[in-house]
N, C-alpha and C positions, 0 to 999 in steps of 0.2 A: 591497729593503725592509729597513729597520732592524730588528734583533732585538727592540727594545723594542716596535715597532709590531706585529710578529708575535705577541709574547706578549700584547699588549693585545687583539688580535683573537681569539686562542684563548680568553682569559679571558672575553671577551664572549659567545662562542659557548657556553662551558660554563655561564655564568650563565643564558643563555636556555634551554638544554637542561634545566637543573635546575628552572627555573621551569615548563617544560612538564611535566616529570615530576610535580612537586608539584600542578599543576593537574589532571592525570589522576587522581592519588590522591584528590583532593577530589571530582572528578566521580564516581569509583567509589563513594566513601562516600555521596555525595548520592543516587546511584541505589539503592544498597543500602538506605538508610534510607527513601527515599520510594516505592519500587516494591514490587511484590508478590514480589520475589525471595526475601526472607527472612521475610516476614510476610503471611499470608493473611487476617488478621483484619479489617483496615479495610474499611468499607463499599464504598469505591471499588474495592478489589481484588476483593471478592466479586462486585460488579456486573460487572466486566470479565471475570472467569472465566465467569460465566453468559452474557454476551453472546457471548463467543467460542464457547461450546458451542452456543448457539442457531444461530450462523452456520454451524457445521459441518453442522447438519441442514438449514438453509434452503438453503444452496448446493448440497447434495446433490440436492434436488428440481429445481434449476435447471440441472443438467447435461443434455447431450443424451441420454445413456443411463445413468440412475442404476442403480447396482448393486442387484440385487434383494435385499431384506432388509437393506439397509445401516442402520447407526445404532442397533442394539440396545444396545450398550454406551454409546453416546453419550447416548441418551435416558435411560438409567438414571442416568448421571452428572448430566445436567441436572436430573432430579427431585431428586437429593440436594442439588445446589447451590441450587435454588429453595427447598427446605424450610429449609435452613440460613439462607438470605438472609431468608426471611419471618420466622423466629424473631427476628431481630435488627433488621430494617428494616421489617417489615410488608408489606402487599400494595401495594407501590409499583409504578411503571411497569415496572421490571425484572421483577418477579414476574408482572405481568399479561401482558407480552410473552412471557415464558417459558411461561406457561400456554397462550397461543395457539399457540406452537410445539409444545407437547406435544399439543394438540388436533389440529393438522395431522398430527402423526406417527401418532396413533391412526387418523385417516382413511386415511392411507397404509397402515397395517397391515391395515386392513379392505378394502383393494383399490382405494382412490382412485388415479387416475392422477397421477403427479408434476406434470403440467402443470396439474392442477386445484388444486394446493396452492401454486404459485408465482404471481407477478404476471404476467399476460399482457400482451404488448407487440406493437404493430404497427410495423414498420419505417417505413412511410409516415408515420404519425402522429408517431413519435419524430423522424424526420428533418425534418419540417415544424417541430416545436417548436424544434429545435436551430438553426434559421435565423431565429427570431423575436428577441424581446428577450432580454437577458442572463438575466433570471429564468427564462424558459422554457428557455433553454439549460441552466442549472444544474439545474433541477427535472426535466428529462427525461433527464438523464444517469444511467445505471445501469451497474453492473458486469455485463458481458455474458459468458456462458460458452457461447453457442451461435453458431457461425459456419457459413457455407456452404462454406468451404474454397476459394472462388474467390480469385484474385489481387486485390490492391488496385488500384483505379483509378489510372491513370497520373497522377503529379504530386501525389497527396494527401499523401504523407509529406513531400515537400519543402515544400508550403504550410504544413502543420502545424508543421514544424520551424522555418520562417521566423517564424511567430508566436511559438513558444516562445522563440526567441532574443531576443525583445523583452521578456522577463520581467525584472523588477528583480533586481539583484545588488549585493553590497556594493561601493561605490565604482565601480559600472559595470564590474567586472572581467570579467564574463561567462565564468566558468569552466566552465559546464555543457556537456556533450557528449552527443550522441545516437548510439548504435550500433545498427544495424538488421540483422537476419538475415531474409532472405526465402526462401532456398533450404532445402528440407526438412531436409537433413543438418545444416546450420548451425543451424537452429532447434532441432533436437533437441540439438545440442551445447550451445547456450546454456541450455537448460532442464534439462540433466542434473543440475545441483546445486541447482536451485530446488525447494523443497518447497511445493506448493500449486497446481500447474497440472494435476495428473492428471485425466483424464476429459474435457478440453475443449481444451487448448492445441494439441493436434496438428491441430486444424482451423483454427487461426489462420493468416492469410496472412503475418503478420510477428511477430517477437518483438523488442522494443526494449529496450535497456539505457540508463538514464540515469546518467551519471557526472559527476563534477566534478574538474577538474584542480587538485590541491592546490598547484601551483606559484603560483597566483594569491593565496595567503594568506601573510602574513608575520609575524604576531604570535601569542603564546600565546592572546590573547583571541579569535582567529579559529579556534580548533581545531574548533569545531562549525559553522562558517559554511558548509561544503560541503553540509551537509544542509538548511540554510535556503535557500541559493541553488538547490540541486538540487530541493528540494521545490517552490519557486516555478516553476521551469522545467517540472517534471513536471506540475503542475496545469494550467498554460497549455497544455501539449502535449495532455493528456487532453481539455480543452475544445475545442481546435482539431480534434482527430480526431473528436470528437462532432459538431462543426459540419460536418465533411466528410461526415457521414452514416455513419460507421463505428462498429463496436462495439469496445470495449476493456475489458480487465480488468487492474487494477494487481496486480502480483505482488511480494510483499514480498522483501526481501533482508536478513533478520534472521539473520545467521550469525556463526560464530566467525571470528577473524582468519585461522585456518588455512584455513577453507573459502573465505574471500574471496580469499586469495592463490592457492589452487588454481583458482578460477573464472577469475581474470584470466589465469593461465597457459593454461588450457584453451581460452579463446576468443580470446586474443591482445589483451587490454586492457593499456594502460600501467600499470606497477606503481604509479605515483604517483597514479593516479586513485582517487577514492572512489566506490564503487558505491552509488547511492542506491536504485534500484528497477529492476524489470523490468516489461514491459508486453506483454500479448498483444493483438494488433490483428487484426481480421478484418471481412469483409463480413457484414452483417446478413441473416438469413433474413427472409422476408416476415412471418412470425409467430414469436415466440419467448417464452420466459418468463425472468424474473429472480428472484433470491432476495428474499424479504421481508426488508428491512433496516431495523429500527426505529432512529430517531435520538433522541438525548437531547432532552428538552423544553428550550425556550429558557431557562427559569429556571435550568437547570444549565449553560448556555453563556454567557449574557450577564450580566455583573456590572458594577456601578458602583463606581469608586474614589472615595472621599471623604476629605477632609482630617480628621485627628484633631482633636477639640475642644480 
């Protein structure tokens, strides 16, 4: 190859790398400006903090064996967050949901059984709804933290993965991958660095990891595409597992780059894969409870775009 051609190729790679670095700098600035990382004052940030604290309490009651007396510090934090929120935004739905959570905690402190504070579910009814129309499938799906500990029925993971593989992806490149641990030692290995599974995932029959192979992306503009394609794959997978009559709980993978690299080395994932999320999967008990999980009203979700006059 001629020296001029080699120089041109190296220069092109340098230009692309410089463009990628600049894009990441702008991404970081955009996140710092728009998120609650540096500013706790905006209403959306306050609401998110309160919702997160509510969930910490609500999911505690939905565990198979809640720790006695849990949540004392958390409920005090929630009280402060709700007071601060009400002073600035009034008694909106966030405040009302928070008050309901505080009321449930008072019932718990007075001796109410955790199962009385969570939403009671019947495996038979849930599995029936999951095999009806799509609306029934979606509405009956909940994050499950109570499993029997029994192994998964034969073929269910393969069928769910086959459906997840049909999920859309950019230019049909299909970079999503599913890694599944079913042996107890390997499940524990996969969960070792994940924060949020304590108290229930040890009863799951399988722990899955959704990744996306970065080799399928080629431009600076596609630097976030792994999480788009991986999210589509993961949601189809969750619905497919629900359709199979199984319970599952999405486990976040919001970690530092150092933790991400350590996880890949620990469980043997390819270095070039982007880890999107983990998932605990198990067999449903006949009766179980799930956390009360309020959703935003439709007015905060659905918006209409209109042309400027």
